N, C-alpha and C positions, 0 to 999 in steps of 0.2 A: 417403947410403946408397941404393943402387939396389935395386929390387925383386928379392928372391931367387928369385922364381918366373918371372922373365923371362930366364933364361939367364945370370945373373951368378953368381959364386961366393960372394957375400956371404951369410952366414947370420945369422939372429937370434942374439943372445947368449943363451947358456944361463943359465937361472935358477940361482942357487946353491942347492944342495940343503941342507936343514936336516940337521945331524948327527943321526943316529939315537941316541936315548937310551931306555933301558928302565928304568922305575922299579923299585926294589928292593921287597921285601916291606915294609920299614919305611916307605918313602915312600908305598906304597899305603895302609898303615895311617894315615899322617898325612893323606892325602887323604880317606880315609873319615871320620876323626875330625872334620875341619873342615867336612864337607859337611852339608847338610840331610838329613833322613831319606830322601827319595826319591832324591836324588843319591848318597847313601851306598850304597843298594841298586844303583843303576846302576853305580857304580864296582866294586862287588863282583862283579856279573854279568859286566861286561866283562873284569875282571882274572882271574876264575876260568874262565869259559867261552870267552872270546875272541870274544864277539859284537861286531859293529860297533854303533856308536851308532845307526845307521839301522835296526837290527833291533829296538831296544827299544820303540818305540811300537806295534809289531805283536806283541810278546811275549805269549804265553798260557801259563799254567802250570796243569796239571791232572794230578792223580794222580801226582805226582813226575816228570812229563815236561814238556818245554816245546816249543813250536813258535813260529817266528818267520819273517819274510821279510826277506831282505837282498840287495840287488842282483839282484832278480828270482828268487832261489832260495829254496825252502822249506827251512828249517832245523828240525831236531828232535833231541832228545836227552834225557838224564836230567838233571833239575834236582837238584843236591845238597840234601839235607834242611836243611843249615845255611842255604842261600840261601832256601829256602822259609820257614824260620822268620824270617829277616831281613826278607823281604817282609811277612810277617804282623806283625812287631814295628813296622814302619814304618807300619802301617795302610793298606797298599796292597792292592787286590783282586788275587787270584791270576789271575783271568780276564784282566785287562788292567792290570798294575801301572803302566804308563806310558801308558795310553790317552789321557789328557788332555794329554800332552806331545808335542812334536815333537823330532826329532833335533837341530835347530838350537838349541832352547832348552836341551836337555841339554848340548850341546857348549859353548854359551856359558857356562852355569853352571859347568861343569867348568873351562873356561878361566879364569874369574874366580878360582875357588878355587886352582887350580894356580899362577896368577900371584901371588896373595897369599902363598902358602906359599913360592914361589921367592924373592920379594922379602924375606921374613923369614929366609931361609937354611935352611928346613926341607926344601927339595927341591933336588937338584943341578941340575936343568934345569926349564925351563918345559914340562911334559909336555902332550901332546895326548891326546884320547880314544883315538886309534889306537895310542898307545904302550902303553896297557893291553892291547890285543890282542897286541902284540909280547911283553909280559910274560907273557901266558898261553901263548904259543908257546914261549918260553924255559923256563918252568916245566914245561910238559908234556914238552918234549924232554929236559930234565935228569932228569925222573922216569923216562921210558921209553926214551930213546935210540932212538925209533922215529919217523922222519920221516914215514912213511906215516900213522901214527896222528895225528900233529900236523896233517898236511894234511887228513885227513878231519874232525878236530875243528874246524878253522877254515874248512871248506868252500872250500878253495882249488881252483882249476880244475885244478891239477896239482901234482905234488911239486916241480917246479922253482920255483914261487912260494914254497913253504915253505922250500926250501933258500936262496933269496935272502933271505928274512926272517932266517934263522938265520946265514947267512954275513955279512950286513951288520953283525952285532954280534959277529963273531969266533968263531962256533961252526961248526966243520967237521963236517958230517954224514957218516955212514958211506956213505950212498948217493952222495954227491958225490965221494968219494975214488977 
């Protein structure tokens, strides 16, 4: 194989993309049930709000609102009362529920639980933490049918990214038609 950057037409082989899978509400419940208390809260927040796992170590909850940072962007919004109660039940501080955690440790713990449940047949696929973000997007779009609201909720750079999320799982948005 000759160097593709020196005038040849040879290109590196494309990596096979993992088929996109979105966990159902029942599968998210199974993930939550099998997780330790802190990971249970993390799964709930990612599946409900669509936050990336990288935003969780920076998450701060105060007065029913949350702030976090993800990919260099400041995120803010309303924290549902049920999630606030769940954080308190887990014994986590509202000011920094995941302050002692890193995104990689949360990701690895999730991967372990998802792998174990997939091997036992309780999950249809071996989900990643990002699949919870896709589940939040799908849930919000099916509730509102507003791609712009979903885009703002997930802090996407543009509506096109959100449309790609939804189109990849077979949902055609009204804005894309």
